[in-house]
C-alpha positions, 0 to 999 in steps of 0.5 A, a space after each residue: 445780464 448782457 456783455 458790454 462788447 455785445 452791446 457795443 457790438 449791437 449798437 454798431 450794427 444797428 448804425 450801419 442798418 440805419 445809414 444804409 437805409 438812408 443812403 438806399 432811400 437817397 439814391 432811389 430818389 436820385 435815380 427816379 429824379 434822373 430817369 423823370 429828367 431825362 431826353 425820352 425822345 426816340 432815336 431817329 433810327 437810320 432808314 432802310 428801304 427794302 432790298 433792291 438791286 444794285 450793281 457791284 463793279 466786282 473785280 477779277 485777279 486771273 484776268 484783271 477786269 472787273 464785272 458789273 454784279 447785280 446784288 440784291 441788298 437793303 441800302 439806306 435812302 440817305 445818299 452820304 450814307 448809302 455810299 457807304 453802305 455800298 462800299 461796306 457790301 462792295 469791300 464784304 465780297 472780297 472777304 468771302 472765301 470765292 471771291 476772286 480778288 482776295 482782300 482782307 475782311 472787317 470793317 473798311 470804312 469809316 465815312 464817306 462824303 459828299 460834296 457838291 460840285 464845282 466848288 465855288 457854287 452856291 454851296 460854297 464860300 467864294 475862292 481865291 484866284 489860286 482856287 479858282 485854278 483847281 478843276 474841281 471848279 470847272 467840273 460838275 455832279 458830287 465829289 464822294 470823299 471815302 475815309 478807309 480806316 487804316 488797320 483794313 488798308 494796312 492789310 491790303 495787297 501791293 501791287 500795281 494790279 491789285 491796287 489800281 483793281 481795288 480803286 476802280 472797283 470802288 470808283 465804278 460802283 459809286 458811279 454806277 449806283 450814284 450817278 450823280 458823283 463824278 469824282 472820288 477822293 481817297 483817305 486813309 483814318 482822315 488823312 491823305 496816303 501817298 499809295 494804298 500799298 505801295 505801289 499806286 497812287 493814292 492821294 489825288 482826286 480820281 476821274 470816274 469816267 478816266 477809271 472805268 475806262 483806263 486799262 487795267 496794269 497787267 501783272 508782269 508791272 508788279 
């Protein structure tokens, strides 16, 4: 004769088995319904062309110069994404051991936005009288808004020479490959920042022509 406690244990185990079987059938049907109803529209991947010749304005701390240097790089075709990739490649160059303008590596750029100029044109809402006095309402081309990451900016070496070279390098590289860019504005984590690393004003609009032709401050001013 089977002891009473064994019968109770058998009933408990049988009940648990039946419950688990019902639960598994329910979860299977639920997952199948979720997959069936899911949106299977394929995501559009960024379109990259074959490698092409681009010009990077590379900085050299030894003689305080910018040298246009050709690199073969595959870039996206969308202008704003293309601009971001250019800046990322440029700053990545400075993290290499051979760099003459050494900077920290890591992810440096969050976004680059391109704004048609002049402000107040057909692409924008009408401007107030005060806004019409803004220089950006008087120029043509595009304004590139480069949003950098604070984690990268915080590691940038301080000093007029180093900061000026970095700014001129980015501005020159953008204009060399996207000539429609005539102005550049920098943000850090989406907000204006007074200086790049404590020495050079960062919270302003940089004119492409002025940034390219302006002489770089010598090290005696650091």
